[in-house]
N, C-alpha and C positions, 0 to 999 in steps of 0.2 A: 685899360684897369679896369674901369667900370662895367665894360661886357664880360671881363673874367668873373668878377664879382658875381652876375647875373646870374652868367651861366655855372656858377658854385653853389649859388641859391638853387639855382633849377635843380641840379644835382641830388643834391639834399634833401629836396621837397619830395622827387620821384623816388627816391632811394627811401623814406620815410613813409611814404605810402604803400610800402610792399614788406612793413613790419608790425604787422598789425595780428594780433589772434583773436577768432571769431568763437563764441561759446554759446551752443543752442540747448538750454535746458530741455530734460528728457524725462524729468522725472512726473509720475503722474499729478494730475490735481487730487487725489484722495487715494486714500488707503483704508481699509476695512482695522480697526484699531486692533491689536494685539497685545494685551499685558503682558503673557506669559514669557513672549521673545522680547519684545518693547524695542524690534530694529528695523526700521524701513530703508530700499535700497533709494539711495540718488544717485541719477546719472546726467552726463551732459556730452553732446557730442562738440568736437573742436576740429579746425582749422586753423592751420597758422600759413602766415604769407613767407615767400621766400626767405625772406633776411633775418626771420626768426631760427636762432640756431638748434638745429635738430638735438632733441632730448633735454632741452631747456625749459620744456615747459610743465610749470607745477600748478595743480589745481586742488583748492580747496572750498569746502561746503560749509558754509556760514549762517548760524541761526542764533541771535542771542546769545548765550554767552558761548554757545557751540561752535567748534572749529575743527570739520573733518576734512583729513588728510584725504584727498581721492586718488584711487590706481588705475593706470590707463591698462589699455591693451596695448599689443603688439608694436601698433606705429604709431599710437599717441592719439586717434581719433577719437575712441571714447574712453570717457571715466566712470570708475562707479566708486560707491561707499556707501556707507550704513548708518545711518544717524539715528542715536537714541532717545528716545521721549517716553515716558510713561503718563499717564492719568492727567493727561490735555485733551483737546480734539482738534488739536491743529497744529504746526510747528511753521515757524519762519524759514523762508529756505533763500537763500543768495548764493550765487559762485564767485569765488577769487580768483582769476588766473594771473600767474605771476610767469613772466619770462625773460628772457636775453637776445639781444641782438647781436648779429655779426659784426664784433667789433666796437658796439656802441653798448648803451649803459642797460639796467634791467627795468623792465617795463610791467605794468598791472593792470588788471581792470577789474570790475565790478559787475555782474550778470545775472539778473535784470539790475539795473541803477536802485532799485528799493526793492528791500526782501518780500518775497511774495508768502501766502499761507497755505501748505498742505494738507487738507482737510483729514481726520481721523475720523471715521465714521464709526458710532456705538454698534457694537455688533447684538443683534436681535436676541433680546432678552427670552426665559422660559416661554414656549410657548404654550406645552402641555405637560401635565404629572397626572399621575396614576397612582392611589394611595389604596394601601391593602386593608381590606376589613375583615379578615379570615379570625375566626373564632369567637368570644366572646367580647361583646362589647365592654369596652371599658368604662369607666366612672367619668361622666361629661363628652364619651363620643369616640371613636376612629379618631387618631388628629395625625395629621403629617405637614411634613414642610414644605415650602415652595422655595427653592433656591433662585437667588438673582444676584448677578455680578456684574458689576459698571465697571469699564475701562478706562473712560473720557474724563473721568471729574475727580479733585483727588479725595473729594465727599460727596456724596449723594446721600439727601434725607427721602425717605419714602415717608410722606404726610399725613397718608391715609388708605386703606384699604377695604374692600366690600365685595359682596357675591351677587353678582347679577345671575338671571336664568341663561341661557343660550337662547330664546327667543320669548316673544311674549305668549306664545302656544300654553295652553293651559297644564297640560303633563311635562315641560319644562319647566315653568315657574313650580311646578311642585316636585322636581327633582331638584332643585336647587334649595328649595326651601330649609331642606334639613341641615344646610351647612352653614359654618357660622365662622367669624375670621377670631384666632385666638392670640391675645396681647393688646398691648398698648401701644400708641403711635405719636412722635415721630421715632421712625427708626432710622439711624443711621448705616449708610454703607458707605465702609472706606473703599477707595480704589483698589479694584482688583480682587479683593475679600469678597467670598461667598458669604451670603447672608439669608436668612429663612425667613418668608410669614407662614407663620403658623395657622393652619385650617384644620376645622374639625368638623363630623358631620355625625346624628344622632340616627341616621338611614344606615343600612349595611350596603345601600345602592344608592348613590346620589351624583349629581354631576351641575356643574355650572360653570360660572366665568368668575375668578379672581383679578379683581381690577383694583391697579394701585395707582395712586398720583403722588409724582417727585418733584422736586424743584430742580430737577436736571431738564433741561430744554429738549434734549432728543426722544427723552421717555418721560413726555412730562405724565400721560397717561400709557399703563400697559395691562393686557388684558391677557391672561394664563386659564386655558382649561383645565378644569381640576375634574376627576373624577374618582369617586368611590367603590370600590366594589372588592370582593374575595379573590385572592387568587389561589 
C-alpha cells in the first residue's frame, strides 16, 4: 500500500512538472514619449507545458492601478496590448498569466516577480527658430515666440531664460547683442501644452542662442538657435 502511495505521489509530481506557463517580457526598455497618442505597445512571448489546456491561457499587463488585457496571436505564443499613460517619465510593467490545467485547477503567475519601469524619453525641444523682420521695426523691436512642449511631467517650470552668442567670436557676440528675452519668469509649462518664450531684436538681422533653465531633470538646460531676418 505504501508503495502505491509513493508511486501515486511520483506520478502527480511528474504531472505537475508539465503544467507551467513561461512568460518572456519582450517590451522595450524605453520609448520616446508621445503625448498626442499616449499609447505604448507592450508584448510578451508565452510557452505552455503539455498539461496546460489549449486556449485556456489569459494574459494581462499590470502597472500600478492599470490592468490591460492582452491579445494573442493565432497559436498563443505572442501577446500584445497598448498601455495608456501621459505626463510621466516611466510606467511600471508586470505580466499576469492565468491558465487552466487539464482536469486540475486554475493557476497564475506574475512575471517579473516585481514590476519593472519602462522609461519614456522626453522628445527634443525646439532646436531652431527663424523670426521674420520684414517691414518697419515695431516699438520695442521685432518680436517672436520660441515654442516649447514637454510631455513627461504634469507641469514643468521654466525658471529663467537668457541669450548667448553662438560662439565667442566678436562677430557672433555682436550678432547676439540686439536680442533680448521678453516677459517674466518663472513660466509654467503644463504637460503637452505648447508654451512660448518671447524674444525681441532691435536689429533687423541678428542671431544667437536662447538658453532656458527648467526644473525638469531631462531638460534642465536647453539651447535653441534663433535668427531674426527679413523674409
